[in-house]
TITIKOL-274999 format. One record per residue: residue in three letters; y, x, z of N, C-alpha, C, O in turn. Coordinates in steps of 0.2 Angstrom, whole numbers, plus 2048, in hexadecimal, padded with zeros to 3 digits. Atoms other than C-alpha are relative to their C-alpha. Layout:
// TITIKOL-274999
ALAYXZYXZYXZYXZ ...
This chain:
// TITIKOL-274999
MET8067FC8007BF7E37DF7FC7FF8078007FF80C ARG8048017FA7B17E17EC7FC8068017F98097FC THR8057FB7FF7A77EF7F47F97FD8027F87F7801 ARG8078027FF7947EE7F88007FB8067FC7F7806 ARG8008047FA7987E78098047F98008047F6804 GLY7FD8068017A27D980280880080280B7FB801 GLN7F97FF7FF7B37E08078048017FA8028047F5 ASP7FC7FF8067C17DF7FB80380780080580A805 ARG7FD7F98017C77F07F48077FF7FE8097FA7FA LEU7F98008027DA7F37F28008027F87FC8077F6 THR7FF7FF8077DF7F37E08048077FF808808804 PRO7FB7FA8017E88037D98077FE80180B802804 ARG7F98027FF7F87F97D98027FF80780780080A GLU7FF8017F97F67F47EB801806804805807808 ILE7FF7F97FD7F38067F08068037FE809806803 GLU7FA7FD80280280C7E68067FC80480A800807 THR7FB8047FC80D7FE7EF80080280780580480A LEU8017FE7F9806803800802807801805809806 SER7FD7F980080A8157FC80780080180A804805 TRP7F980080081C8117F98027FD8078077FF80A VAL7FF8027FA81C80780980080580680480680A ALA8017FA7FB8158168138068057FF807808804 ALA7FB7FB80182382080B8077FD80380C801803 GLY7FA8037FD8308148138047FC7FB80A7FB7FD LYS7FC80480583680B8047FF7F98017FA7F6804 SER8008077FF83B7F98057FD7FC7FA7FB8007F5 TYR8038048068337EB7FA8058007FA8028017F5 TRP7FB8008068437EB7EF7FF8077FD7FF8077F7 GLU8017F98038427FE7ED7FA8017FC7F98047F6 ILE8067FF8038307FD7E98007FC7F97FD7FE7F4 ALA8008048068337EF7DC8048047FB8018047F5 VAL7FC7FC8058407FA7D37FC8057FE7FC8077F8 ILE8047FA8028358097D37FA7FE7FB7F98017F6 LEU8058028048268007CC8017FB7FA7FD7FA7F6 GLY7FE80580582F7F47C17FD7F98007FC7F67FB ILE8038077FE8297E47C98057FC80480A7FF806 THR7FB8047FB8317D67D37FE8028077F9804809 GLU8017FF7F98337D77E57FA7FB8037F67FD807 ARG8058047FF8287C87E67F98027FF7F4801803 THR8067FD80281A7D17DE7FE8068057F8807807 VAL8017FB7FA81C7DF7EB7FD7FD8067F87FF809 ARG8028037FA81A7D37F97F97FD7FF7F57FD803 PHE80780280180A7CC7F07FB8058017F6805804 PHE8047FA7FF8037DD7EF7FF8028077F9803809 MET8017FE7F98067E18017FD7FB8047F97FC809 SER8048057FC8007D08077F88017FF7F4800803 ASN8077FF8017F07D37FE7FD8078037F7806806 ALA8027FA7FC7EF7E58057FE7FF8077F980180A ARG8018017F87F17DF8177FA7FC8017F67FD806 ARG8068048007E47D28147FA8047FF7F5803803 LYS8067FC8017D77DE80D7FF8058057F9807806 LEU8017FB7FA7DB7EB81B7FF7FC8067FE80080B ASN8018047FA7D97DD82880580280580480380B VAL7FB7FF7FB7EA7E08308067FB7FE8057F77FA VAL7FB8058007FA7D68338068027FD80A7FF7F9 THR7F97FD8028097E18307FF8067FC7FA8097FB ASN8007FB80580E7EE8247FF8078047FB80B801 PRO8027FA7FD80E7FC8317F88018017F6807801 GLN8078007FF7FC7F88357FC8017FA7F88057F9 ALA8037FE8077F87F88228008077FF7FC80A7FC VAL7FF7F98027FF8098207FC8048057F9809802 ALA8047FC7FB7F68108307F97FF7FD7F58047FD GLU8078018037E58088297FF8047FA7FA8077F9 ALA8017FD8067E880F8188008088017FC80B7FD LEU8007F97FE7EC82081F7F98028037F7807801 TRP8067FE7FC7DD82082A7FA8007FB7F58047FB ARG8058008057D281B81B8018047FA7FD8057F5 LYS7FE7FB8057DA8288108017FD7F98008007F4 LEU7FE8048077E081B8038078037FE8088027F8 VAL7F97FE8027F28228038018078047FE808809 ALA7FF7F97FD7F88348078067FF80580A7FA805 ASN7FC8007FA8028378178078027FD8078087FB PRO7F97FE804815837810803806804807809802 HIS7FD7FB7FC81984381F7FD8077FF80080C801 ASN8037FA80180D8508198018037F97FF8087F6 ALA7FF7FE807814851807804806800809807805 THR7FC7F980081B8628028067FF7FB8057FB7F7 GLU7FA80080582C8647FA7FF8047FA7FC80A7FA PRO8017FC80682C86A7E880480680180A807804 THR7FD7F980083187C7E68048027FA8078077F9 
């Protein structure tokens, strides 16, 4: 998906994968959670990093948090 400025938008699946990375999950754990292969997780993260114009996963998480694409996992409340 492209925005009006020509920038690529993250897909819902890329955002979901990025949210799990932000929560500290490994690619293998994310693959199990989402029912996809680890290779697909790597593909989603590679696309997300490219679209966010960053090189590393920590940079991608920071950029996604700054853009409010994902919730801060450290601000999550515990279920009561």
